[in-house]
C-alpha positions as CSV (number, residue, x, y, z in Angstrom):
1,M,53.5,-33.1,68.1
2,Y,51.1,-30.6,69.6
3,E,50.5,-29.0,66.2
4,N,49.7,-32.4,64.6
5,E,47.3,-33.2,67.4
6,R,45.5,-29.9,66.9
7,R,45.3,-30.5,63.2
8,R,43.9,-34.0,63.7
9,A,41.3,-32.7,66.2
10,A,40.3,-29.9,63.8
11,L,39.9,-32.4,60.9
12,R,37.8,-34.7,63.1
13,T,35.6,-31.8,64.2
14,D,35.1,-30.6,60.6
15,R,34.5,-34.2,59.4
16,E,31.8,-34.7,62.1
17,L,30.2,-31.4,61.0
18,L,30.0,-32.4,57.4
19,D,28.6,-35.8,58.4
20,R,25.9,-34.2,60.5
21,A,25.0,-31.9,57.6
22,A,24.7,-34.8,55.2
23,A,22.6,-36.7,57.7
24,W,20.4,-33.7,58.2
25,L,19.9,-33.3,54.4
26,R,18.9,-37.0,54.1
27,H,16.5,-36.8,57.1
28,E,14.8,-33.6,55.7
29,A,14.5,-35.2,52.2
30,I,12.8,-38.2,53.6
31,T,10.5,-36.1,55.8
32,S,9.7,-33.9,52.9
33,G,9.0,-36.9,50.7
34,Y,6.4,-38.1,53.2
35,A,4.8,-34.6,53.0
36,G,4.5,-35.1,49.2
37,L,7.3,-32.7,48.2
38,Q,9.3,-33.6,45.2
39,H,13.0,-33.2,44.2
40,K,14.4,-35.0,47.3
41,H,17.0,-36.5,44.9
42,V,18.7,-33.1,45.0
43,A,19.1,-33.2,48.8
44,F,20.5,-36.8,48.5
45,G,22.9,-35.6,45.8
46,L,24.2,-32.8,48.0
47,A,24.5,-35.2,50.9
48,L,26.7,-37.5,48.7
49,I,28.9,-34.5,47.9
50,L,29.3,-33.8,51.6
51,D,30.2,-37.4,52.2
52,E,32.9,-37.2,49.6
53,L,34.2,-33.9,50.9
54,A,34.3,-35.4,54.4
55,R,36.1,-38.5,53.2
56,H,38.9,-36.4,51.5
57,L,39.0,-33.6,54.0
58,P,42.7,-33.8,54.7
59,D,43.5,-33.4,51.0
60,L,41.2,-30.5,50.4
61,D,42.5,-27.0,49.7
62,D,42.2,-24.9,52.8
63,A,39.8,-22.5,51.1
64,V,37.5,-25.3,49.9
65,R,37.5,-26.9,53.3
66,W,36.7,-23.6,55.0
67,Q,33.8,-22.9,52.6
68,A,32.4,-26.5,53.1
69,V,32.5,-26.1,56.8
70,Q,30.9,-22.7,56.7
71,S,28.2,-23.9,54.4
72,C,27.4,-26.8,56.7
73,R,27.3,-24.6,59.7
74,Q,24.9,-22.3,58.0
75,L,22.8,-25.3,56.9
76,L,22.6,-26.6,60.5
77,G,22.0,-23.1,62.0
78,E,25.3,-23.0,63.8
79,Q,27.5,-20.0,64.4
80,L,29.7,-19.1,61.4
81,D,33.4,-18.2,61.7
82,S,34.4,-14.7,60.9
83,P,37.3,-14.7,58.4
84,A,38.6,-11.6,60.2
85,L,39.1,-13.5,63.5
86,R,42.2,-15.6,64.1
87,R,41.9,-19.1,65.3
88,T,45.3,-19.3,66.8
89,R,46.3,-18.3,70.3
90,R,48.2,-15.1,70.8
91,R,51.7,-15.5,72.2
């Protein structure tokens, strides 16, 4: 059961990250629209893609999920995971 709980917690954390990135894109698009900048529809389109990825996160291929999470972290200015580092505990 412990492994299932860890997986659910990781999914929840990743889903929250994708949701925050989508919200940030929408906020920035609206703010940029007030400043007179165009093409905010692109940001809204990307936010919709993130919404769909977040909705189907458990079904995504691990590599696709990892890339989506890393992209959102970069977008939000958060620390990126190093693919060389292991996430599991050493025994």
